[in-house]
Each structure stands twice: as C-alpha cells, then as structure tokens.
C-alpha positions as CSV (number, residue, x, y, z in Angstrom):
1,X,30.0,6.1,-6.2
2,X,29.8,2.9,-4.3
3,X,26.6,1.1,-3.4
4,X,26.6,-0.9,-0.2
5,X,23.9,-3.3,1.1
6,X,23.3,-2.2,4.7
7,X,20.1,-4.1,5.3
8,X,21.4,-6.0,8.2
9,X,22.8,-2.9,9.9
10,X,19.5,-0.8,9.8
11,X,16.1,-1.0,11.4
12,X,12.9,0.7,10.3
13,X,9.9,1.8,12.4
14,X,6.7,3.2,11.0
15,X,4.8,5.8,13.0
16,X,1.2,6.4,11.9
17,X,-1.9,8.1,13.1
18,X,-3.5,11.5,13.4
19,X,-1.1,12.4,16.2
20,X,2.1,11.1,14.5
21,X,3.5,14.6,13.8
22,X,2.9,15.6,17.5
23,X,4.7,12.5,18.7
24,X,7.7,13.3,16.5
25,X,7.7,16.9,17.7
26,X,7.9,15.5,21.3
27,X,11.1,13.7,20.5
28,X,12.6,16.8,18.7
29,X,11.6,16.2,15.1
30,X,9.5,19.0,13.5
31,X,7.8,17.2,10.6
32,X,4.3,18.7,10.8
33,X,4.6,20.7,7.6
34,X,6.3,18.0,5.5
35,X,4.8,17.0,2.2
36,X,4.4,13.3,1.3
37,X,7.7,11.6,0.3
38,X,9.8,14.3,2.0
39,X,12.8,12.6,3.7
40,X,15.5,14.2,5.9
41,X,18.4,13.3,8.1
42,X,17.6,14.0,11.7
43,X,21.0,13.8,13.4
44,X,23.6,11.1,13.0
45,X,22.2,7.9,11.5
46,X,18.4,8.7,11.7
47,X,16.4,9.3,8.5
48,X,12.8,10.2,8.6
49,X,10.4,9.9,5.6
50,X,6.9,11.2,5.3
51,X,4.8,8.4,3.8
52,X,1.2,7.2,4.2
53,X,0.9,3.5,3.2
54,X,-1.9,3.0,5.8
55,X,-4.0,5.9,4.6
56,X,-3.0,7.8,7.8
57,X,-0.4,10.5,8.4
58,X,2.7,8.5,8.7
59,X,6.5,8.5,8.9
60,X,9.2,5.9,8.4
61,X,12.1,6.2,10.8
62,X,15.3,4.4,9.7
63,X,18.2,4.1,12.1
64,X,21.2,1.8,13.0
65,X,20.0,-1.5,14.5
66,X,21.8,-0.8,17.8
67,X,19.8,2.4,18.2
68,X,16.3,1.2,17.5
69,X,15.5,0.2,21.1
70,X,16.3,3.7,22.3
71,X,14.2,5.3,19.5
72,X,11.3,2.9,20.3
73,X,11.4,3.9,23.9
74,X,11.4,7.6,23.1
75,X,8.4,7.3,20.8
76,X,6.6,5.3,23.5
77,X,7.2,7.9,26.1
78,X,5.9,10.5,23.7
79,X,2.6,8.7,23.3
80,X,3.1,6.2,20.5
81,X,1.7,2.7,21.1
82,X,2.9,-0.6,19.4
83,X,0.5,-2.3,16.9
84,X,0.4,-5.9,15.8
85,X,1.3,-6.8,12.2
86,X,-2.3,-7.7,11.7
87,X,-3.3,-4.1,12.3
88,X,-0.8,-3.0,9.6
89,X,-2.3,-5.5,7.1
90,X,-5.9,-4.4,7.7
91,X,-5.0,-0.7,7.4
92,X,-2.9,-1.1,4.2
93,X,-5.6,-3.3,2.5
94,X,-8.2,-0.7,3.4
95,X,-5.9,2.0,2.0
96,X,-5.3,0.0,-1.2
97,X,-1.5,0.0,-0.8
98,X,0.1,-2.9,-2.7
99,X,3.0,-4.8,-1.3
100,X,5.8,-6.1,-3.5
101,X,5.8,-9.9,-3.6
102,X,2.1,-10.1,-2.6
103,X,0.1,-7.7,-4.8
104,X,2.8,-7.1,-7.4
105,X,6.1,-8.4,-8.6
106,X,8.7,-7.8,-11.3
107,X,6.3,-9.0,-14.0
108,X,3.6,-6.4,-13.1
109,X,3.1,-3.6,-15.6
110,X,3.4,-0.4,-13.6
111,X,0.2,1.4,-14.9
112,X,-1.8,-1.7,-13.8
113,X,-1.3,-0.9,-10.1
114,X,-3.5,2.2,-10.3
115,X,-0.9,4.4,-8.6
116,X,0.2,6.4,-11.7
117,X,-0.2,9.8,-10.0
118,X,2.0,8.8,-7.1
119,X,4.5,6.5,-8.7
120,X,5.1,7.4,-12.4
121,X,6.6,10.6,-13.8
122,X,6.1,11.4,-17.5
123,X,8.5,14.4,-17.2
124,X,11.8,13.0,-16.0
125,X,14.5,11.9,-18.4
126,X,14.8,8.6,-20.1
127,X,14.7,5.4,-17.9
128,X,14.3,1.7,-18.5
129,X,10.7,0.8,-19.4
130,X,9.7,4.3,-20.1
131,X,8.4,3.6,-23.7
132,X,5.7,1.1,-22.9
133,X,4.5,3.3,-19.9
134,X,4.2,6.3,-22.2
135,X,2.5,4.2,-24.9
136,X,-0.1,3.0,-22.4
137,X,-0.8,6.6,-21.3
138,X,-1.2,7.8,-24.9
139,X,-3.3,4.9,-26.0
140,X,-5.4,4.9,-22.8
141,X,-5.4,1.1,-22.8
142,X,-4.3,-1.0,-19.8
143,X,-5.9,-4.5,-19.8
144,X,-6.3,-4.9,-16.1
145,X,-6.3,-2.6,-13.0
146,X,-5.9,-2.7,-9.3
147,X,-9.2,-2.3,-7.4
148,X,-10.9,-2.8,-4.1
149,X,-13.5,-5.4,-3.4
150,X,-16.3,-5.9,-0.8
151,X,-16.4,-9.6,-0.3
152,X,-18.9,-10.3,2.5
153,X,-18.4,-11.6,6.0
154,X,-15.0,-13.4,5.6
155,X,-11.8,-12.6,3.8
156,X,-11.0,-14.7,0.7
157,X,-7.7,-16.4,0.0
158,X,-5.1,-14.8,-2.2
159,X,-5.3,-16.2,-5.7
160,X,-9.1,-16.6,-5.7
161,X,-10.4,-16.0,-9.2
162,X,-13.1,-13.4,-10.0
163,X,-15.8,-14.1,-12.6
164,X,-18.5,-12.1,-14.5
165,X,-20.9,-13.5,-17.0
166,X,-19.2,-16.9,-16.8
167,X,-15.8,-15.4,-17.7
168,X,-12.8,-15.1,-15.5
169,X,-12.0,-11.4,-15.1
170,X,-9.5,-11.1,-12.3
171,X,-7.7,-12.5,-9.3
172,X,-7.6,-11.5,-5.6
173,X,-4.1,-10.6,-4.2
174,X,-4.9,-9.7,-0.5
175,X,-7.9,-9.7,1.8
176,X,-8.7,-8.8,5.4
177,X,-11.7,-8.1,7.6
178,X,-12.2,-4.3,7.8
179,X,-13.6,-3.1,11.2
180,X,-14.3,0.3,9.6
181,X,-16.5,-1.3,6.9
182,X,-18.0,-4.0,9.1
183,X,-17.1,-6.6,6.5
184,X,-14.3,-8.3,4.6
185,X,-12.5,-6.4,1.9
186,X,-9.9,-7.4,-0.7
187,X,-7.5,-6.1,-3.3
188,X,-7.5,-7.6,-6.8
189,X,-6.5,-7.1,-10.4
190,X,-9.6,-6.9,-12.6
191,X,-9.8,-6.8,-16.4
192,X,-10.9,-3.7,-18.3
193,X,-14.6,-3.4,-18.5
194,X,-15.2,-4.8,-15.0
195,X,-13.5,-2.2,-12.9
196,X,-16.2,0.4,-12.3
197,X,-17.2,0.8,-8.7
198,X,-20.5,-1.0,-8.1
199,X,-19.8,-3.7,-10.6
200,X,-20.9,-7.1,-9.1
201,X,-18.6,-10.0,-9.6
202,X,-18.3,-13.5,-8.2
203,X,-15.3,-14.8,-6.3
204,X,-14.5,-18.5,-6.4
205,X,-13.6,-19.7,-2.9
206,X,-12.8,-23.4,-3.0
207,X,-15.4,-24.1,-5.7
208,X,-18.1,-22.0,-4.1
209,X,-19.0,-18.6,-5.7
210,X,-19.5,-15.6,-3.5
211,X,-20.6,-12.1,-4.4
212,X,-17.8,-9.5,-4.7
213,X,-18.5,-5.8,-5.4
214,X,-15.9,-3.5,-6.9
215,X,-15.3,-0.4,-4.9
216,X,-13.0,2.6,-5.2
217,X,-9.6,2.9,-3.4
218,X,-9.0,3.7,-0.7
219,X,-11.8,1.7,0.8
220,X,-11.8,3.7,4.1
C-alpha cells in the first residue's frame, strides 16, 4: 500500500441544513437515509461523507480541484446558498465541535474532549494510546473536560482563564456571539468539579472578571 498526499489536488465543500439531503437528491445523490459517518464514492472522483459538525444535517463533498466550480454551481442551482466563514464558526461553537489546532492539539488527552461516544472505540483491536484511554474509562477520572459557557454580551478571547473560589479552573478555547441564544457563548476546558451545567465561574478578560455559566453541549 502506498500513501500519497493529495491535499493540493482536492477540494472540499460542506453542505449543511435541514434541506441538505434534498439538495443532494436534486444533483443525483441519494443520501437521505445515510447514518452519520457514512461515506461513499459518487461517480469518478467525488466522495460524499455524512457528518454534522454544525449540529445540522450535513455532508462533506470531496472532489478534484478542477471540478469544484462545476459542483458548486450544481449545488447552487439545486437550492444551496453560500455562507461566510463566520457563520461556520458560530454554528460549530454552538454545536460544541472542537477544531484541531484551536480547541485541541496533539497534547490533548482524547477523553478530555467530551466526545467519547462519537470518537473512541473500546472494542476495536489494539492501537497506540489505547491503554491510558481504557484506564481513564475504568477509573472514571479525567481531570478536565470540554464544556460550553454562556459569557454575556460579548465573546471572550481564546486563552482567557476561568476562575472559581479564587482558583483557576479552566481556559477558553473559542468564543462567538450566538444569534440563537441572544448572547455570547464559548468553548472551554474546565477542571473536574466545576463542569456541571449551571455552575457559575468568572472569566478573566484583560484583568476584568466577567460571569461565565457552564452549560451543556450542544448549546443550541
């Protein structure tokens, strides 16, 4: 088997929304009954994956770079509308979807990300890093977890520290203003004992403390 880096040869679009499956059907792709994480080839060069990083029915479409314009136009004629990157960011923060390099990196312990049911298998064969993951499950102890926060009127900068009873208990990784919630929300890692929804923390923004309330994910 040969692995080849084809990043520069491929383009990826993400189609999301309550009518996403209908739009795909209009361009000849019947994906309405697909389960999450299903992926299939749809003709030469096009791969479609059923994923929901925005908390909405969604599909990744991966195709050769020189075919993306044609695919974009087909989706547009079928009813899809382009959205700004800012919309993606708001929706994925509301959905509690972490992004590598922003909300996690290669030093993050997988069970900390609070996506065990979707991202970790305890039944598959041996893999690198399996032992500490299984130990964390069996002992039931992970020192910090990924949570949602309600942070008032304005988003807070990534890296802002969280405090409770004069102790630092966490750190914000992403924040955005949520139109659906009518306020700013954030994603953060919070230490064990301060993760229960409804727990009131303080977030330090440039030396000023603001109220931050832990909330369950997804936030919308």
